[in-house]
C-alpha angles and dihedrals in degrees: 000000000000117000092214127114122230113223119197118191107201097170134273139123097305093073099030131118133198117272135171088266097047130267116346134169115270119203111233096012096103095050092048091054095044093050088054096051107100091199089067095057105045098093097257093089117064122248113266144186119215129205125192108210112237093239107042113196143191101244091241086072096052120112137183089273087061090049088056091048092055089046092052091049092054092046092050090054100033099108094046102058140051094224145343135240118197114198108206143160115269098231097076101011091114090053094051094042088051094049094046090053089065103038095049096075118194093010111183100169134068118270107186122190117201142148138150146253092227123043116258090238093062119097094239113038145140092219101090097055092043091052099043091049092046091052091052092047092048092053095044098075088215098115110044097180139074108286141174118221121193136151098344098320126105110200136182103257096229092048095052131099134174113251105166126055097199111006124101088236089070102148138048138174103227101186105029133049122258114266091220144006111214116200129115085335128036099238110190115190101218094182089068096050122102118254116262115280118262099204136057122277118264139155116238111190121231120238117255093206115128119277128160145200121220127189113218113232136176110280096024112155139205089252091061089055092046092050093050097039099046119122132316091034111114102181140023128194111203115205097206134181123276113321091005104297126156134164110309104171095063106088092192092055092053091043090055090053091048093050092051093048092049088055089057100262107148107223117197123191118215128166127258088215117100090230134031140049137271116252113181090186099062101075136025088241091062093043090056090051090053089050089055091057100266116142129207121257088191108201098341118136115238087247093057094043092054093046091047093049092053092046092051092046088053090054091055129220135124127307088254091052090051093046090053093049092047088063094051124086104246104162106008090278097128144029118213111216122228118266115285093253094054091042093058098038113128110247093230092054121071116233117261116271104261089210094059 
């Protein structure tokens, strides 16, 4: 197997230049800059090949069809390289990294997403360190999963979310530990990595059918749900309050959710909070949501929930099949909490004997 790293530039700030209309991706710029960086050619950084995509995009313009194109590109080059670096805009990087974690089944090589907040051609930038480190991580073979590297943190792709619009510390993993802390040493936390895959590698394309995410807000009505969830929508991620709560004393709001669920729309509840998990058994408001057909997304990010929905829709199956799989941990994207009784058990009292 080749020891080279395949670098795909999809667009984004890292390879942009100034134009009359603001920063925009420039074909060939990134490779010119990289070939002129002596630190990339001294033997410490692995050999790499770089490909500029034909249609470079600001990541705000990317869609599930683009996710599939990146996945197909990785699959086509999978046997020829030790690892992969995907250079991507920061705005939707967590969405693409989440989606790729699902569609790259049986992945046994590193796929490292990175980018920057300042273009690599600018005098002061964060791009060079992010790129050099991503190349080394991709060649190391230590992290055989889809990851996101940024500003010293190596994160599981489907656990990451963007939290800073302009700071170098742009990403965090709110509900799962970092996979690595990269400073003077490259400290990889092997205990947090997923176990090796058991099946062969294959690319399984996401569906491009319509899904949506909707943030619950005070005063939301049933008509808002009906307008969002009308056909042909197949899935809806509700960003709810706290542990998954939403209005429960508005019969029309609950009726709209029930109608959508009855039509086969898979409705997944995630929390608006940066940390924590959904529990639809804690409050009457959550219980009523569950009664209307809403399922728990536990501690998934909205990015992971959307990517997972589209992956499962692409695999096919009934709405019930998809709902069940949404609540299972497929790629390390969620942690299911213990049952409510066990969660609230006093530490000085043993749990009840299940056989009693």
